[in-house]
C-alpha positions as CSV (number, residue, x, y, z in Angstrom):
1,M,-0.4,-18.6,24.5
2,F,2.5,-17.3,21.2
3,I,3.6,-14.7,23.1
4,L,4.0,-15.9,26.8
5,C,6.2,-19.0,24.9
6,A,7.9,-16.4,23.5
7,V,8.9,-15.0,26.2
8,L,10.2,-18.0,27.9
9,L,12.5,-17.4,24.5
10,L,13.5,-14.2,24.6
11,G,13.8,-14.2,28.6
12,P,16.6,-12.1,29.7
13,L,16.2,-9.6,27.1
14,I,12.7,-8.1,27.8
15,P,14.2,-7.0,31.4
16,I,17.2,-5.2,29.5
17,Y,16.4,-2.9,26.6
18,S,17.9,0.0,26.1
19,T,16.7,3.5,27.5
20,L,18.2,5.0,24.8
21,F,15.5,3.6,22.4
22,D,12.5,4.9,24.9
23,E,11.6,7.7,22.7
24,A,11.9,6.4,19.4
25,W,9.9,3.4,21.0
26,H,7.0,6.1,22.1
27,G,7.3,7.5,18.7
28,W,7.1,4.1,16.8
29,T,4.1,2.7,18.7
30,L,1.9,5.8,18.7
31,Q,2.9,6.2,14.3
32,H,1.4,2.8,13.8
33,A,-1.2,3.2,16.5
34,K,0.1,0.1,19.0
35,V,-2.0,-0.6,22.0
36,Y,-0.7,-3.6,23.7
37,Q,-3.2,-5.5,26.1
38,N,-0.7,-5.7,29.5
39,Q,2.8,-5.3,30.8
40,T,3.7,-9.0,30.0
41,E,3.2,-8.3,26.2
42,A,4.1,-4.5,25.8
43,A,7.7,-5.6,27.2
44,F,8.0,-8.8,25.4
45,R,7.2,-6.2,22.2
46,R,9.5,-4.0,23.4
47,A,12.5,-6.5,23.2
48,V,11.5,-7.7,19.7
49,W,11.4,-4.7,18.1
50,E,14.9,-3.6,20.2
51,K,15.8,-7.0,17.6
52,N,14.6,-5.5,14.7
53,V,16.5,-1.9,15.1
54,E,19.5,-3.6,15.7
55,M,19.4,-5.7,12.5
56,V,17.6,-2.5,10.5
57,L,21.1,0.0,11.6
58,G,23.5,-3.0,11.4
59,H,21.8,-3.6,7.6
60,N,22.1,0.0,6.2
61,Q,25.6,0.6,7.9
62,E,26.0,-2.1,5.1
63,V,24.0,-0.2,2.4
64,L,26.6,2.6,3.1
65,L,29.8,0.5,2.5
66,G,28.2,-1.3,-0.4
67,R,27.5,-4.4,0.6
68,H,23.3,-4.6,-0.4
69,N,21.8,-2.7,-2.7
70,F,18.2,-2.6,-0.9
71,T,17.8,-0.9,2.6
72,L,15.6,-1.6,6.1
73,G,13.4,0.1,8.2
74,L,11.0,0.0,11.5
75,N,8.0,-0.3,9.3
76,H,4.0,-1.8,11.9
77,L,5.9,-5.2,11.3
78,A,8.8,-4.7,13.4
79,D,7.4,-5.9,16.8
80,M,7.1,-9.2,15.6
81,M,9.1,-12.3,15.3
82,V,9.7,-13.7,12.2
83,E,7.8,-16.5,13.0
84,E,4.9,-14.8,13.8
85,V,4.7,-12.8,10.4
86,N,5.4,-16.4,8.1
87,Q,2.8,-17.7,10.6
88,K,0.0,-15.1,10.1
89,L,0.7,-13.0,6.7
90,N,2.2,-15.7,4.7
91,G,-0.8,-17.5,3.9
92,F,0.0,-18.1,-0.2
93,K,-0.7,-22.1,-1.0
94,M,0.3,-24.0,-4.1
95,D,-1.3,-26.1,-5.9
96,K,-0.7,-28.5,-9.5
97,V,-1.8,-26.8,-11.8
98,A,-1.7,-27.3,-16.0
99,R,1.5,-25.1,-16.8
100,S,0.5,-23.5,-20.6
101,K,3.3,-24.5,-22.9
102,N,3.2,-21.5,-25.3
103,H,6.8,-20.6,-25.9
104,T,5.7,-18.0,-28.6
105,W,7.0,-15.8,-25.3
106,K,10.0,-16.0,-26.0
107,N,10.6,-15.2,-29.5
108,L,8.3,-11.4,-28.6
109,T,10.0,-8.0,-29.0
110,L,9.3,-6.9,-25.3
111,P,9.9,-3.2,-24.3
112,S,12.9,-2.6,-21.9
113,S,10.2,-1.7,-19.0
114,V,6.4,-1.5,-17.6
115,D,4.9,-0.3,-15.1
116,W,0.4,-0.6,-15.2
117,R,0.4,2.1,-12.7
118,S,0.4,4.4,-15.1
119,K,-2.1,2.7,-17.3
120,G,-4.7,2.6,-14.5
121,L,-4.4,-1.3,-13.8
122,V,-3.5,-1.2,-10.7
123,G,-5.4,-0.1,-7.3
124,P,-4.6,1.2,-4.1
125,V,-2.5,-1.0,-2.0
126,Q,-4.7,-2.2,0.8
127,N,-3.4,-3.8,4.3
128,Q,-4.4,-7.2,5.0
129,G,-3.6,-6.6,8.8
130,I,-2.4,-10.0,11.1
131,C,-4.6,-12.1,8.2
132,G,-2.9,-14.4,5.5
133,S,-5.3,-13.8,3.0
134,C,-2.4,-12.3,0.4
135,W,-3.7,-14.7,-1.6
136,A,-7.2,-13.1,-2.3
137,F,-5.5,-9.4,-2.9
138,S,-3.3,-11.2,-5.8
139,S,-5.3,-12.9,-7.5
140,L,-8.4,-9.6,-7.4
141,G,-5.1,-7.4,-8.1
142,A,-4.5,-9.3,-11.5
143,L,-8.0,-9.6,-12.0
144,E,-9.1,-6.1,-11.3
145,G,-6.3,-5.6,-14.3
146,Q,-8.2,-7.0,-17.1
147,M,-11.7,-5.7,-15.9
148,K,-9.9,-2.2,-16.7
149,K,-8.8,-3.2,-20.1
150,R,-12.1,-4.6,-20.7
151,T,-14.7,-1.9,-19.5
152,G,-12.1,1.1,-19.2
153,V,-13.1,1.4,-15.6
154,L,-10.9,-0.1,-12.6
155,V,-12.9,-1.0,-9.3
156,P,-11.1,-2.5,-6.4
157,L,-12.2,-6.4,-5.9
158,S,-13.7,-7.4,-2.4
159,P,-10.8,-9.9,-1.0
160,Q,-13.1,-10.4,2.1
161,N,-15.7,-11.6,-0.4
162,L,-13.4,-14.4,-1.2
163,V,-12.4,-14.9,2.6
164,D,-15.7,-15.5,3.2
165,C,-17.0,-17.4,0.9
166,S,-14.5,-20.0,-1.1
167,A,-14.2,-22.5,1.5
168,A,-16.0,-24.7,-0.6
169,D,-13.3,-24.5,-2.8
170,G,-10.4,-25.7,-0.8
171,N,-9.5,-22.2,0.9
172,H,-9.1,-21.6,4.5
173,G,-9.6,-17.6,5.0
174,C,-7.0,-15.6,7.2
175,K,-5.5,-19.5,7.6
176,G,-4.4,-19.3,3.9
177,G,-5.9,-20.0,0.4
178,Y,-5.1,-20.6,-3.4
179,I,-4.6,-18.9,-6.3
180,T,-6.5,-20.8,-8.4
181,K,-9.1,-21.6,-6.1
182,A,-10.3,-18.3,-5.7
183,Y,-10.5,-18.0,-9.3
184,R,-12.3,-21.1,-9.4
185,Y,-14.3,-19.4,-6.9
186,I,-15.3,-16.6,-9.0
187,I,-16.1,-19.2,-12.0
188,R,-18.2,-20.8,-10.0
189,N,-19.7,-18.3,-8.2
190,R,-20.1,-16.2,-11.6
191,G,-18.5,-13.1,-10.3
192,V,-17.3,-11.2,-6.8
193,D,-18.1,-8.5,-5.5
194,S,-16.5,-4.7,-5.3
195,E,-14.5,-3.4,-2.6
196,K,-17.6,-1.0,-1.5
197,S,-20.4,-3.0,-1.1
198,Y,-18.1,-6.7,0.7
199,P,-15.4,-4.2,2.9
200,Y,-12.7,-5.9,4.2
201,E,-12.8,-6.3,7.9
202,H,-9.1,-8.7,8.3
203,Q,-10.7,-11.4,9.9
204,N,-12.8,-14.1,8.6
205,G,-17.0,-13.8,8.9
206,K,-19.8,-14.8,7.0
207,C,-20.2,-15.2,3.6
208,R,-22.9,-13.0,2.4
209,Y,-22.1,-12.8,-1.2
210,S,-24.8,-10.4,-3.0
211,A,-24.8,-10.4,-7.4
212,R,-26.2,-6.6,-6.9
213,G,-22.2,-5.8,-5.6
214,K,-21.2,-7.9,-8.1
215,A,-18.1,-5.9,-10.0
216,G,-15.4,-8.7,-11.6
217,Y,-15.6,-12.2,-13.3
218,C,-13.7,-14.6,-15.0
219,S,-14.1,-17.3,-17.1
220,S,-10.7,-19.5,-16.8
221,F,-7.1,-18.7,-15.6
222,S,-3.4,-19.5,-17.6
223,A,-0.4,-20.3,-15.4
224,L,2.9,-20.1,-17.0
225,P,5.7,-22.0,-17.0
226,W,7.8,-23.0,-13.4
227,G,10.4,-21.0,-13.5
228,D,10.5,-18.9,-16.6
229,E,11.6,-15.5,-16.5
230,R,11.2,-14.6,-20.1
231,A,7.9,-16.1,-20.0
232,L,6.6,-13.7,-17.0
233,Q,8.0,-10.7,-18.3
234,A,6.6,-11.6,-21.2
235,A,3.3,-12.4,-20.0
236,V,3.2,-9.1,-17.7
237,A,3.8,-7.4,-21.1
238,R,1.5,-8.7,-22.8
239,V,-0.8,-9.8,-20.6
240,G,-0.9,-7.2,-17.4
241,P,-0.9,-7.8,-13.9
242,L,-0.1,-11.1,-12.6
243,A,-1.0,-12.7,-9.6
244,V,2.6,-15.0,-8.6
245,A,4.0,-16.1,-5.3
246,V,7.5,-15.8,-3.9
247,N,9.9,-16.0,-0.9
248,A,8.5,-13.7,2.0
249,M,10.1,-15.7,5.3
250,L,13.0,-13.7,5.7
251,P,13.2,-10.4,7.9
252,S,15.2,-8.6,5.3
253,F,11.6,-8.4,3.4
254,H,9.6,-7.9,6.2
255,L,10.9,-4.8,7.3
256,Y,12.2,-3.8,3.6
257,R,12.0,0.0,3.0
258,G,13.5,0.9,-0.6
259,G,16.0,-1.0,-3.4
260,I,15.8,-3.8,-5.0
261,Y,15.7,-6.9,-3.3
262,D,18.3,-9.1,-3.9
263,D,19.3,-11.2,-0.8
264,P,21.2,-14.7,-1.1
265,D,19.7,-16.5,1.4
266,C,15.8,-15.9,-0.4
267,N,15.4,-19.9,-1.4
268,A,13.8,-19.3,-4.6
269,K,12.0,-23.1,-3.5
270,L,10.1,-21.6,-0.7
271,I,7.5,-19.3,-1.6
272,N,4.7,-18.5,0.8
273,H,3.1,-15.4,0.1
274,A,1.2,-14.3,-2.6
275,V,1.7,-10.9,-4.5
276,L,0.9,-8.2,-7.2
277,L,3.8,-8.1,-10.5
278,V,2.6,-5.4,-11.9
279,G,6.0,-4.1,-14.4
280,Y,9.4,-5.0,-14.1
281,G,12.6,-1.8,-15.3
282,S,16.0,-1.5,-14.6
283,D,17.6,0.7,-12.5
284,D,21.6,1.6,-13.1
285,G,22.0,-1.3,-14.5
286,R,20.3,-3.5,-11.9
287,H,16.8,-5.3,-13.7
288,F,14.4,-5.8,-11.1
289,W,10.5,-6.4,-10.6
290,L,8.1,-4.3,-9.4
291,L,5.7,-5.8,-7.3
292,K,2.3,-4.7,-5.2
293,N,2.4,-5.8,-1.9
294,S,-1.1,-6.6,0.9
295,W,0.7,-4.5,4.0
296,G,0.1,-1.3,3.4
297,P,1.8,2.1,2.1
298,A,3.2,2.4,4.9
299,W,5.6,-0.7,4.3
300,G,8.4,-0.8,1.1
301,E,8.0,2.1,-1.2
302,D,4.7,3.1,-1.1
303,G,3.3,-0.8,-0.5
304,F,5.2,-1.3,-3.2
305,I,9.2,-3.9,-3.5
306,R,11.4,-4.5,-6.5
307,I,13.1,-7.5,-6.2
308,I,15.9,-8.8,-8.4
309,R,15.5,-9.8,-12.0
310,N,17.4,-12.3,-13.8
311,K,19.2,-13.8,-11.5
312,K,18.2,-17.5,-11.3
313,N,14.2,-17.4,-11.0
314,A,15.0,-15.1,-7.1
315,C,12.4,-15.8,-4.4
316,G,10.5,-17.9,-6.5
317,I,9.2,-14.9,-8.1
318,A,8.7,-16.5,-11.6
319,T,7.6,-20.6,-9.7
320,F,4.4,-19.4,-9.3
321,A,2.1,-17.2,-12.0
322,V,-0.9,-17.1,-12.9
323,Y,-4.0,-14.4,-15.0
324,P,-7.1,-14.4,-15.1
325,Q,-9.3,-14.3,-19.1
326,L,-12.7,-13.2,-18.6
């Protein structure tokens, strides 16, 4: 139904796409294993893809002129409309939660850069697929880091476990969820399974948690002060990877390829996508946050994105940050 409505909206675009792009379109569909149900869907997706090609080419031309510090690319989302990505992939929901008032964060001497990947606290990049389960990947990424610090072993945990089993705590599976309620489920359930014992399926399923597959646990969680990038920097440096949320509504985010993401239209008040903050640093004098996404390793910088740091809470990076405590 969505495609039929969108076809009507795009109308004239569908039959006039350029034959100049035929080879590129064919190669892109093969690269990303795209299979469409019928000619109508294929034509619609081709039209959307061509619009995104034009945007990517135009943006990257402006990069060469020095107008941007990040590039775009034709990743696996390039045949999706902006509204589709936001509706189907960006499932973060924010609830009211007590915030830390620990002002000692601001008095700490902090390293100039942090990257928890180098310490083995960050697991492999996964792809949530067409499922709004970002909240599950984000919350478990932070927990995996804390479990690694405690046990010395990094064990990927099961987002599918949260998607299937945390409805009673207020989450909605592929239709979205809360980082805090993911932790509340784990606390109530006294554990969460490993990815190996409870593999990800890219869709809602029946809860089948088993204590035999348990690989993670937590006893509580803490939320950082709203919009405080200094507190965020201190927390990621001292605690480890943090579950955070950002505004991922723009096509420039969806098709991000590399560089330091700094889009002036990225409204800090409109956060809709959960990711994992794994560090920070600077590049040629520009400060950035280092984030792990759950859109697969073909997206961004091998599945990661660098977002501008210390620029008025860009994209809402410091609006909602949480970490679990064992």
